[in-house]
C-alpha positions in Angstrom: -4.8 8.7 41.6 -3.3 5.2 41.4 -1.9 5.4 37.9 -2.2 7.8 35.1 -0.7 5.8 32.2 -4.1 5.2 30.6 -4.6 8.9 30.4 -2.7 8.8 27.1 -6.0 7.7 25.6 -7.2 11.3 26.1 -4.1 12.7 24.5 -4.8 10.4 21.6 -8.4 11.6 21.3 -7.4 15.3 21.0 -4.1 15.4 19.1 -4.0 16.8 15.5 -0.8 15.7 13.8 0.8 14.9 10.4 4.1 13.4 9.5 7.2 15.4 9.1 10.4 13.3 9.6 12.7 16.1 8.5 11.5 18.5 11.2 10.6 16.0 13.9 14.1 16.0 15.4 13.9 19.8 15.9 10.6 19.4 17.8 12.1 16.5 19.8 14.7 18.7 21.3 12.1 20.7 23.2 10.7 17.7 25.1 11.2 18.6 28.8 14.2 16.8 30.3 12.3 15.3 33.2 9.3 13.9 31.3 7.9 10.7 32.7 5.9 9.8 29.6 6.0 11.1 26.0 3.3 10.4 23.4 4.0 11.0 19.7 1.7 10.6 16.8 1.8 11.2 13.1 -1.9 11.0 12.3 -4.5 12.5 14.5 -7.4 11.6 12.2 -6.6 7.9 12.2 -6.0 7.8 15.9 -9.1 9.8 16.8 -11.3 7.6 14.5 -9.8 4.4 16.0 -10.2 5.5 19.6 -13.7 6.8 19.0 -14.8 3.4 17.5 -12.9 1.0 19.6 -15.0 -0.6 22.4 -12.2 -0.9 24.9 -10.9 2.7 24.6 -14.5 4.0 24.8 -15.1 2.0 28.0 -12.0 3.5 29.5 -13.7 6.9 29.3 -16.0 5.7 32.1 -13.3 6.3 34.7 -13.7 9.7 36.4 -10.0 10.2 36.3 -10.0 10.0 32.5 -12.9 12.4 32.3 -11.2 14.9 34.6 -8.0 14.6 32.6 -10.0 15.2 29.4 -11.1 18.6 30.7 -7.5 19.5 31.4 -6.6 18.9 27.8 -9.4 20.9 26.3 -7.1 23.2 24.4 -5.6 20.3 22.3 -8.9 19.8 20.5 -8.3 23.2 18.9 -4.8 22.6 17.7 -4.2 22.0 13.9 -0.5 21.4 13.5 0.9 20.2 10.2 3.8 18.2 11.5 4.7 15.6 14.2 3.4 16.3 17.7 4.6 15.3 21.1 2.8 15.4 24.4 5.0 15.1 27.5 3.7 14.2 30.9 5.3 14.5 34.3 4.5 15.2 38.0 5.7 18.1 40.1 6.7 17.9 43.8 3.0 18.0 44.8 2.1 15.1 42.5 0.2 17.4 40.2 0.2 16.6 36.5 2.3 18.7 34.2 1.5 18.7 30.5 3.6 19.9 27.6 2.6 20.0 23.9 5.3 20.5 21.3 4.8 20.9 17.5 5.9 22.9 14.5 4.4 26.3 14.4 2.3 27.4 11.4 -0.2 30.2 10.9 -3.3 28.0 11.5 -1.9 25.7 14.2 -4.0 27.5 16.9 -6.7 29.8 15.8 -7.8 31.6 18.9 -10.9 33.0 17.3 -12.3 29.4 17.1 -12.1 28.8 20.8 -15.2 29.6 22.8 -15.0 31.1 26.2 -11.4 32.0 25.7 -9.6 34.7 27.7 -6.1 35.4 26.5 -3.3 37.9 27.3 0.3 38.2 26.2 3.2 39.2 28.4 7.0 39.0 28.4 9.1 36.7 30.5 12.9 36.3 30.1 12.7 38.5 27.0 10.3 36.1 25.3 6.6 36.6 24.5 4.2 34.2 26.3 0.5 34.0 25.9 -1.7 32.9 28.8 -4.9 31.1 27.6 -7.8 30.6 30.0 -10.5 28.1 28.7 -13.2 27.5 31.3 -11.4 26.2 34.3 -8.1 25.4 32.6 -5.0 27.7 32.1 -2.3 27.2 29.5 0.8 29.1 28.5 2.2 29.1 25.0 5.2 30.5 23.2 6.9 30.2 19.8 10.6 29.4 20.0 12.5 29.0 16.8 9.3 28.2 14.9 8.4 25.6 17.5 5.1 26.0 19.3 5.4 25.0 23.0 2.3 24.8 25.2 2.0 23.8 28.8 -0.2 24.1 31.8 2.9 25.2 33.7 4.5 28.6 33.1 7.9 27.3 34.4 8.0 24.6 31.6 7.4 27.2 28.9 10.2 29.4 30.4 12.5 26.4 30.6 11.9 25.7 26.9 13.8 28.9 26.1 16.9 27.1 27.1 16.2 23.7 25.9 17.7 20.7 27.7 17.7 17.3 26.1 15.8 14.5 27.8 17.8 11.4 29.0 19.9 10.0 26.2 18.5 6.5 26.7 14.9 7.8 26.4 15.9 9.8 23.3 17.4 6.7 21.6 14.2 4.7 22.3 11.8 7.4 21.1 13.7 8.0 17.9 13.3 4.4 16.8 9.5 4.4 17.3 7.5 3.2 14.2 6.1 6.2 12.5 3.7 4.0 10.5 1.8 3.2 13.7 -1.1 5.2 15.0 0.7 6.3 18.2 3.9 5.8 20.1 4.3 6.1 23.8 7.6 6.2 25.8 7.2 5.7 29.6 9.9 6.1 32.2 8.9 3.2 34.5 11.0 4.5 37.3 8.2 6.9 38.0 5.6 4.8 39.8 2.6 7.0 38.8 3.3 6.2 35.2 4.0 2.5 35.6 1.1 0.5 34.1 -0.3 -2.2 36.3 -0.5 -5.3 34.2 -0.6 -8.2 36.7 -3.3 -9.5 39.0 -0.8 -9.9 41.8 -0.3 -6.7 43.9 3.2 -7.9 44.9 4.2 -8.3 41.3 2.7 -5.0 40.3 4.9 -3.4 43.0 8.0 -4.6 41.1 9.6 -2.4 38.6 9.7 -4.4 35.4 12.3 -2.2 33.7 13.5 1.4 33.3 11.9 2.4 30.0 9.0 1.1 27.9 8.5 2.1 24.3 5.2 1.0 22.7 4.0 1.5 19.1 0.2 1.1 18.9 -2.4 0.3 16.2 -6.0 0.6 17.2 -8.9 -0.7 15.0 -12.6 -1.0 15.8 -12.2 -4.4 17.3 -8.6 -4.8 18.3 -5.6 -3.1 19.8 -2.1 -4.3 18.9 1.0 -3.0 20.7 4.6 -3.7 19.9 7.8 -2.3 21.3 10.8 -2.8 23.5 11.6 -2.4 27.2 15.0 -1.8 28.6 16.6 -1.8 32.0 20.1 -0.9 33.2 22.3 -3.8 34.2 21.1 -4.0 37.8 19.1 -6.2 40.1 16.3 -3.6 40.5 14.3 -4.5 37.3 12.3 -7.6 37.0 13.1 -8.0 33.3 16.7 -8.7 34.1 16.0 -12.0 35.8 15.7 -13.4 32.2 19.1 -12.2 31.2 21.2 -14.9 29.4 18.2 -17.2 29.3 16.8 -18.2 25.9 13.0 -17.8 25.7 11.1 -21.1 25.4 7.8 -22.0 23.9 4.9 -21.2 26.2 2.8 -24.3 26.5 0.7 -23.6 29.6 -2.4 -22.9 27.5 -2.2 -26.4 26.0 -2.9 -28.0 29.4 -5.3 -25.7 31.2 -9.1 -25.6 30.8 -10.6 -23.7 27.8 -12.5 -21.3 30.2 -9.5 -20.4 32.3 -9.7 -16.8 33.5 -6.1 -15.9 33.8 -2.6 -17.4 33.5 1.0 -16.2 33.8 3.8 -18.2 32.3 7.6 -17.7 32.3 10.3 -19.7 30.7 14.1 -20.2 30.8 16.7 -22.3 29.3 18.9 -22.5 32.5 16.9 -22.8 35.7 19.9 -22.4 38.0 20.9 -19.1 36.3 17.3 -18.0 36.4 16.8 -18.7 40.1 20.1 -17.1 40.9 19.1 -13.8 39.1 15.6 -13.9 40.6 17.2 -14.3 44.1 19.3 -11.2 43.5 16.2 -9.3 42.4 14.4 -10.3 45.6 17.5 -9.8 47.7 17.1 -13.3 49.1 19.1 -16.4 49.1 16.8 -18.8 47.2 19.7 -20.0 45.2 20.6 -22.2 48.1 17.3 -24.0 47.9 17.1 -27.6 46.6 16.7 -27.4 42.8 17.1 -31.1 42.0 13.4 -31.8 41.5 13.1 -28.9 39.0 16.4 -29.2 37.0 14.5 -30.2 33.8 11.8 -27.6 34.1 11.8 -24.9 31.3 8.4 -23.3 32.0 6.4 -22.4 35.0 2.8 -21.3 34.7 0.2 -20.0 37.2 -3.5 -20.3 36.3 -6.8 -19.2 37.9 -10.3 -20.3 37.1 -13.3 -19.4 39.3 -11.0 -18.4 42.1 -9.2 -21.8 42.0 -5.4 -21.8 41.4 -2.9 -24.2 40.0 0.8 -24.2 39.1 1.9 -25.8 35.8 5.5 -27.0 35.3 6.7 -28.0 31.9 9.6 -30.4 31.8 11.9 -31.5 29.0 12.4 -34.8 30.8 9.2 -35.7 32.6 10.4 -39.1 33.8 13.4 -37.5 35.6 11.3 -34.9 37.1 8.8 -37.5 38.3 11.6 -39.5 39.9 12.6 -36.5 42.0 9.1 -35.8 43.3 7.0 -37.5 45.9 5.7 -40.9 44.9 3.0 -41.0 47.5 -0.2 -41.7 45.5 -3.3 -40.0 47.0 -5.8 -41.2 44.4 -6.4 -41.8 40.7 -8.7 -40.0 38.3 -9.3 -41.3 34.8 -6.3 -43.6 35.1 -4.1 -40.7 36.1 -2.3 -41.0 39.4 -2.7 -38.1 41.8 0.2 -37.6 44.3 0.6 -35.8 47.5 2.8 -32.7 47.5 5.1 -32.7 50.5 6.3 -29.1 50.8 3.3 -26.8 50.6 5.2 -23.5 50.1 8.5 -24.6 48.4 7.4 -23.8 44.8 5.9 -20.4 45.5 8.8 -19.3 47.7 11.2 -20.3 44.9 9.5 -18.3 42.2 8.0 -15.4 44.1 6.9 -12.8 43.1 6.1 -14.3 39.7 4.0 -17.0 41.5 1.7 -15.6 44.2 1.5 -17.4 47.5 -0.3 -20.6 46.8 -0.8 -23.7 49.0 0.0 -26.9 47.2 -1.4 -30.3 48.3 -1.6 -32.5 45.2 0.1 -32.9 41.8 -0.4 -35.0 38.7 1.8 -35.7 35.6 0.2 -35.2 32.2 2.8 -36.0 29.5 5.4 -33.2 29.8 3.4 -31.2 32.4 3.1 -31.4 36.2 0.0 -29.9 37.6 0.2 -28.6 41.2 -2.8 -27.4 43.2 -4.5 -27.4 46.6 -7.9 -28.2 45.1 -8.4 -31.8 44.2 -11.6 -31.0 42.2 -9.7 -28.4 40.1 -6.9 -30.9 39.4 -9.5 -33.4 38.2 -11.0 -30.7 36.0 -7.7 -30.0 34.4 -7.1 -33.7 33.8 -10.5 -34.1 32.2 -10.1 -31.0 29.9 -6.6 -32.2 28.9 -7.9 -35.7 27.9 -10.9 -34.2 26.1 -8.8 -31.7 24.1 -10.8 -28.9 25.6 -7.9 -26.8 26.6 -7.4 -23.1 26.1 -5.0 -23.5 23.3 -7.7 -25.5 21.3 -10.2 -22.6 21.4 -10.6 -20.4 18.3 -10.2 -17.2 20.2 -6.8 -18.2 21.7 -5.6 -19.5 18.4 -6.6 -16.3 16.6 -4.8 -14.3 19.2 -1.6 -16.3 19.0 -1.4 -15.6 15.2 -0.3 -12.1 16.3 2.2 -13.1 19.0 5.4 -15.1 19.3 5.3 -18.8 20.3 8.3 -18.3 22.6 8.5 -15.7 25.3 10.2 -15.0 28.6 7.1 -13.8 30.3 3.5 -14.2 29.1 0.3 -12.8 30.8 -3.2 -13.8 29.6 -6.6 -12.6 30.7 -10.2 -13.1 29.7 -12.6 -10.2 29.6 -13.5 -10.5 33.3 -9.9 -10.5 34.5 -9.0 -7.8 32.0 -11.6 -5.7 33.7 -10.0 -6.5 37.1 -6.6 -5.5 35.9 -7.9 -2.2 34.4 -9.7 -1.4 37.6 -6.4 -1.8 39.5 -5.1 1.2 37.6 -7.8 3.5 38.8 -9.6 4.5 42.0 -13.0 3.1 40.8 -14.1 -0.5 40.2 -16.1 -0.2 37.0 -18.0 -3.0 35.3 -16.8 -2.4 31.8 -18.8 -3.6 28.8 -15.9 -5.6 27.2 -17.5 -9.0 27.0 -16.2 -9.4 23.4 -12.6 -9.1 24.6 -12.3 -12.8 25.3 -8.5 -12.8 24.9 -5.9 -10.3 25.9 -2.2 -10.9 26.4 1.1 -9.3 27.0 4.4 -11.0 26.3 8.1 -10.1 27.0 10.8 -11.7 24.9 14.3 -11.1 26.4 16.9 -10.3 23.8 20.5 -9.4 24.8 20.1 -6.3 27.0 16.5 -5.5 26.3 13.2 -7.2 25.7 10.6 -7.1 22.9 7.1 -6.4 24.1 3.9 -7.5 22.3 0.4 -7.0 23.6 -3.0 -7.6 22.1 -6.5 -6.8 23.2 -8.8 -8.6 20.7 -12.5 -9.1 20.3 -13.7 -12.5 19.5 -17.4 -12.7 18.7 -19.1 -16.0 18.4 -18.5 -17.6 15.0 -21.4 -17.1 12.7 -23.4 -20.0 11.5 -23.4 -20.9 7.8 -25.9 -19.1 5.6 -26.2 -16.1 7.9 -25.4 -12.4 7.5 -23.6 -10.7 10.4 -22.5 -7.1 10.9 -18.7 -7.2 11.0 -17.6 -3.6 11.2 -19.3 -0.2 11.8 -17.3 2.9 11.0 -18.3 6.4 12.1 -17.2 9.5 10.2 -16.7 13.0 11.6 -19.5 14.3 9.4 -22.3 13.0 7.2 -21.5 11.1 4.1 -21.5 12.8 0.8 -21.2 9.7 -1.5 -21.6 6.0 -1.0 -18.6 4.1 0.3 -16.4 2.5 -2.4 -14.0 -0.5 -2.3 -10.5 -0.1 -3.6 -7.5 -2.4 -3.9 -4.8 -2.4 -1.3 -1.6 -3.4 -3.0 0.2 -4.0 0.3 -1.9 -7.0 1.4 -4.0 -7.8 -1.7 -7.2 -7.0 0.2 -9.8 -4.3 -0.2 -10.0 -1.0 1.6 -12.9 1.5 2.0 -12.9 5.0 0.7 -15.6 7.6 1.3 -16.1 11.4 1.2 -18.1 13.5 3.7 -20.1 16.6 3.3 -17.1 18.8 4.3 -15.3 17.3 1.2 -13.0 15.3 3.4 -11.8 12.0 1.8 -11.2 9.1 4.2 -9.4 5.8 3.6 -10.2 3.0 6.0 -8.9 -0.6 6.2 -11.5 -3.3 5.9 -11.4 -3.6 9.7 -12.3 0.1 10.2 -8.8 1.5 10.8 -8.5 5.0 9.4 -5.3 5.4 7.3 -5.8 9.0 6.5 -8.2 11.9 6.0 -7.6 14.5 3.3 -9.4 17.8 2.6 -10.5 18.2 -1.1 -11.7 21.2 -2.9 -15.1 19.7 -3.8 -17.2 16.6 -4.4 -15.7 13.7 -6.3 -17.4 13.0 -9.6 -18.4 9.4 -10.0 -16.0 6.6 -8.9 -12.4 6.8 -7.9 -10.1 4.9 -10.3 -6.8 3.2 -9.5 -3.7 3.3 -11.7 -0.2 2.0 -11.5 1.5 5.0 -13.0 5.1 3.8 -12.1 4.4 0.2 -13.3 5.7 -1.2 -10.0 2.6 -2.7 -8.5 1.9 0.3 -6.2 -1.5 1.7 -6.9 -2.6 5.4 -7.0 -6.0 6.9 -6.7 -7.2 9.0 -9.6 -10.4 11.1 -9.6 -11.9 14.5 -10.5 -13.8 17.2 -8.8 -15.4 20.1 -10.6 -12.2 22.0 -10.9 -9.3 19.5 -10.2 -7.8 16.3 -11.4 -6.3 14.4 -8.5 -3.8 11.5 -8.3 -3.0 10.4 -4.7 -0.5 7.8 -3.5 -1.3 5.1 -0.9 -0.7 7.6 1.9 -3.1 10.2 0.6 -0.3 12.5 -0.7 -0.6 14.3 -4.0 1.5 12.7 -6.8 3.4 15.3 -8.8 2.4 17.1 -11.0 -1.2 16.5 -9.7 -3.6 18.0 -8.8 -4.2 19.8 -12.1 -6.5 22.8 -11.7 -9.0 23.9 -14.4 -11.0 27.2 -14.7 -13.8 25.5 -16.7 -15.9 23.0 -14.7 -15.4 19.3 -15.2 -18.9 17.8 -15.8 -18.4 14.0 -15.9 -16.5 11.6 -13.8 -12.9 10.9 -14.8 -12.5 8.2 -17.4 -9.3 6.1 -17.2 -8.3 4.0 -20.3 -5.6 1.4 -20.5 -6.0 0.3 -24.1 -3.5 -2.6 -24.2 -3.3 -3.4 -20.5 0.3 -2.2 -20.4 -0.3 0.5 -17.7 0.0 3.2 -20.3 -3.0 5.1 -19.0 -5.1 7.8 -20.6 -7.0 10.1 -18.3 -10.0 11.7 -20.0 -11.8 14.8 -18.6 -15.1 16.1 -19.8 -16.0 19.8 -19.7 -19.4 20.4 -21.1 -19.0 19.8 -24.9 -15.2 19.3 -24.7 -12.9 16.4 -23.7 -9.3 16.6 -22.6 -7.0 13.7 -22.7 -3.9 13.4 -20.5 -1.3 10.7 -19.9 -0.5 9.3 -16.5 2.1 11.9 -15.9 -0.3 14.8 -16.4 0.8 15.8 -19.9 -1.8 16.6 -22.6 -2.0 13.8 -25.3 -1.7 15.8 -28.5 -2.5 12.8 -30.7 -6.1 12.7 -29.5 -8.1 14.5 -32.2 -11.6 14.8 -30.7 -12.0 18.2 -29.2 -15.6 19.2 -29.0 -19.1 17.8 -29.3 -22.1 19.6 -30.8 -24.1 19.3 -27.5 -23.1 18.8 -23.9 -21.7 15.3 -23.2 -24.2 13.8 -20.8 -22.6 10.3 -20.0 -19.2 9.4 -18.8 -17.0 8.3 -21.7 -16.3 4.6 -21.6 -13.8 2.4 -23.4 -14.7 -1.0 -24.8 -12.7 -3.5 -26.8 -14.3 -5.8 -29.4 -12.3 -8.1 -31.6 -9.0 -6.2 -31.0 -10.6 -2.8 -31.8 -10.9 0.0 -29.3 -14.1 2.1 -28.9 -14.6 5.2 -26.9 -18.4 5.7 -26.3 -20.5 8.5 -24.9 -23.7 10.4 -25.4 -23.6 13.8 -27.2 -27.1 15.3 -26.9 -29.2 12.8 -28.9 -26.2 11.3 -30.7 -24.2 8.3 -29.6 -20.5 9.0 -30.3 -18.3 6.0 -31.0 -14.7 7.0 -31.5 -11.4 5.1 -31.9 -8.5 5.5 -29.5 -7.2 8.7 -31.3 -10.6 10.4 -31.2 -11.7 9.8 -34.7 -15.3 8.6 -35.4 -15.2 4.8 -35.7 -18.9 4.1 -35.9 -21.6 6.3 -37.4 -24.8 5.6 -35.4 -27.7 6.0 -37.8 -30.4 7.1 -35.4 -31.0 10.0 -33.0 -31.5 8.6 -29.5 -33.7 10.1 -26.7 -31.4 8.8 -24.0 -33.0 7.8 -20.7 -30.0 8.8 -18.5 -28.8 5.3 -18.0 -25.1 4.4 -18.7 -23.9 2.9 -21.9 -22.8 -0.8 -21.6 -21.3 -3.5 -23.7 -23.8 -6.3 -23.9 -23.7 -9.2 -26.3 -20.9 -7.2 -28.1 -23.3 -4.3 -28.8 -23.3 -0.9 -27.3 -26.3 -1.0 -25.1 -28.5 1.6 -23.3 -32.1 2.6 -23.1 -34.3 5.4 -24.3 -36.9 7.5 -22.4 -39.7 5.3 -23.8 -38.3 2.3 -21.9 -36.9 0.5 -24.9 -33.6 -1.3 -24.8 -31.3 -0.1 -27.6 -28.5 -2.3 -29.0 -26.1 -0.6 -31.4 -23.8 -2.9 -33.5 -20.4 -2.0 -34.9 -22.0 -0.8 -38.1 -24.2 1.8 -36.4 -27.5 0.0 -36.7 -29.9 0.3 -33.8 -32.0 -2.5 -32.6 -35.0 -1.6 -30.4 -36.4 -4.0 -27.8 -39.6 -3.0 -26.1 -39.2 -4.1 -22.5 -42.3 -2.2 -21.3 -40.2 -0.2 -18.8 -41.5 2.9 -17.1 -40.1 6.3 -17.9 -38.0 6.3 -14.7 -36.2 3.0 -15.1 -32.7 1.7 -14.5 -30.6 -0.9 -16.4 -27.3 -2.6 -15.7 -25.5 -5.3 -17.7 -22.4 -7.5 -17.9 -21.3 -8.9 -21.2 -24.0 -11.5 -21.0 -26.4 -10.5 -18.2 -29.1 -7.8 -18.4 -30.9 -6.4 -15.3 -33.7 -3.9 -15.3 -35.6 -2.1 -12.6 -39.0 -0.5 -13.5 -41.1 0.7 -10.6 -41.0 -2.2 -8.2 -40.2 -4.9 -10.8 -36.7 -6.2 -10.9 -35.9 -8.4 -13.9 -32.7 -10.5 -13.9 -32.3 -12.0 -17.4 -35.8 -13.3 -18.0 -37.0 -13.6 -14.5 -39.0 -10.9 -12.7 -39.3 -10.2 -9.0 -42.0 -8.0 -7.6 -40.4 -5.9 -4.8 -42.3 -3.9 -2.2 -43.1 -0.4 -3.5 -40.3 2.0 -2.5 -37.5 4.3 -3.6 -34.9 2.0 -5.1 -31.3 2.7 -6.1 -30.2 1.5 -9.6 -29.4 -2.2 -9.7 -25.7 -3.2 -9.5 -24.2 -6.5 -10.8 -21.3 -8.1 -9.0 -19.3 -11.1 -10.4 -17.5 -12.8 -7.5 -16.0 -16.3 -7.4 -17.7 -17.3 -10.7 -21.1 -16.2 -9.4 -23.3 -13.3 -10.3 -25.1 -11.2 -7.6 -27.6 -8.4 -8.3 -28.3 -5.8 -5.6 -30.7 -2.9 -5.1 -31.4 -0.8 -2.0 -34.8 0.6 -1.0 -33.8 4.1 0.4 -37.3 4.6 1.8 -37.4 1.4 3.9 -33.5 1.3 4.2 -33.3 -2.3 3.1 -30.5 -3.9 1.0 -31.6 -6.7 -1.3 -29.2 -9.2 -2.9 -30.3 -11.8 -5.5 -28.4 -14.5 -7.5 -28.4 -14.7 -11.3 -31.6 -16.8 -11.2 -33.4 -14.0 -9.3 -33.4 -16.0 -6.0 -32.9 -13.9 -2.9 -29.7 -14.6 -0.9 -30.5 -16.0 2.6 -31.1 -13.4 5.4 -31.5 -10.4 3.1 -32.7 -7.7 3.1 -30.4 -6.1 5.7 -30.3 -2.5 7.0 -28.7 0.0 4.6 -29.1 3.5 3.2 -27.3 3.5 -0.1 -26.2 1.4 -3.1 -23.7 -1.2 -1.9 -20.2 -2.5 -2.7 -19.7 -6.2 -2.5 -16.6 -8.5 -2.6 -14.4 -10.8 -0.5 -12.5 -7.9 1.0 -10.3 -9.8 3.4 -9.6 -13.0 1.4 -11.4 -15.2 3.9 -13.6 -16.7 1.2 -16.7 -15.0 2.7 -18.3 -12.1 0.8 -18.7 -8.8 2.5 -21.3 -6.1 1.8 -20.3 -2.4 2.3 -23.2 0.1 2.7 -24.0 3.5 4.2 -25.7 3.0 7.5 -26.7 6.2 9.3 -25.8 9.5 7.7 -22.3 9.3 9.0 -21.6 5.6 9.3 -20.4 2.7 7.1 -21.6 -0.8 7.8 -19.7 -3.9 6.7 -21.7 -7.1 6.6 -20.3 -10.6 6.1 -22.2 -13.3 4.3 -21.3 -16.6 6.0 
């Protein structure tokens, strides 16, 4: 096995962890002292979802080494810890992998009855109880020490945990500053070659130890992987990162001069070339410092680029005229009015900057503004000149520009690869050369930014699909749940970025919160199905939103992280029969939470206390619509259907309007339309009730099974296959349609229905004209909004039984 650092992907796939900062330090103490890599995570569900949907991580599973390692970690998939988890990796004297799993013990952390083909036995060693677990071809040993569960594939590590020994203090300091808000954190001891990630194309450079320790915090979404962290080396000449010591990182500009379709480039910068060369010489144990530096004294960046197996070296100067004076003036030719010079010393530059620059023969150079382009291939030099003059350089591409929004402009060392060279670098870490399907990963980069006695590390692996043409609909995100969907996905506000997130419940009553890019924030087990829509409240009046909703027996309020907000949830013996209604009468965030239980209603404030001033207690019949609040001319109205009676109450629960007719309700909601309480009856009539209780009937010739929806001024009806928007009717194909929904986005009205039989989503404007490129595939009613503030509207819909699709209307 060449390297096993990518095996952390499999640990990520099978961990099951929560967050517990208070107890994490206790667990930390049990990490084996000679660990070469330590993985920690605070959210299994988010990590597992991200890895399962990310194209790059899924492609890594094609390597046989990853597959073999997955089998060795089979037990982890059965763990259900409730606190932070660590996985420690190391190698024994025979280069065999040693795995340790440390987490807080609880009664359900490892239910042996749930593990198929398990053979277990318990024995005593060093006066401690140890359980041997055999699952298929893998053997594990586990023990509980001071309420800590320790599991390993090596008995000696379990026995050693009885007398815990701290890992190296430097590693401990680094791991304890990891970002607990990230999906995963990984600490690697780079002194162990088997755990050293190969990140360069150059074998000579890969053979160099870049530093002692690398700490990375990672976020993984469906399309992207973002890594941030630090790397640290002792003050010695053995680590590559120390060659940048006391040099201020400069802006990397290599991308602004190389062709847009370049495959790979490496760039390094410095503020003092003499100091840099001196430190590089010590690292190589050579005497390059004695070499002639005069031609390069004004150089602040050196870049190496490859395109179609052709190579060039790029030098950025802060004084190009001085650099030019110190170089050969022997003109070989001209191209597009640019002089091309002969380069006298073919190996000087590569020897000076080895191993950062691989051995490269130089025959020509040209000066383009602040840049000097050195290459052996005259045709490649002309290609670079042409691209530079035409502004078709890598820095001008949308995919590179998008990538750099997540990285720093200045760095000490910068490595860039397109999808082909990323594949090559990944293959170098394994024994097999795989042709990975990662064509969408047009840009990947790693940068090191030296700072005092350590370096910041940023890395990005980002998909860049072709930009959609105007007036098209493209599938942007596809999210897979662990089980089939119970309800249609819903959009909610994210107060941290003013965008929209996605929330959905599966048939196992798990509630998921995803970002609009498909990253799972959390997954929470509920006691039952959520009734209706989830509401959002700002109960502390500080801009931070909570989620409020009801199941049949509980009223929940959750914070942004999916945690229960005290004193919620409230539990009820009698069943809740309608969705939770949330009223904010004066828009002052003094919320009222109304629950319906058959004939009765209960009113709570936002802190979970009963509102005693609300007088309405019981209806004559079962309440069969969700209570709604409307305001007309500074008066508040609470409206719901009680049998055949439309109840219209004031804010304290007293009758405000006496409706003069009995109504045979159709089952549609009650709306406020043209300042009238509006619904329909079973005969297909539209009923408009004014504030005096008079009922106006409009015969719309609707079928018995019809649907209506309104805004304050727009009426939409669906009867059989006839969709009517205001006064215009569309004849749809015959099918099984969801009720119409109306969305008001950027001063424009959209009307949507979904044919569940044909699995087609239709979207129309207020004039009943279809939106271009609809219908699209979908299997539920939709949500619709500009969810990421990019001025394009997204459509969120159920796809397959366990998937969510996000479309973008361009």
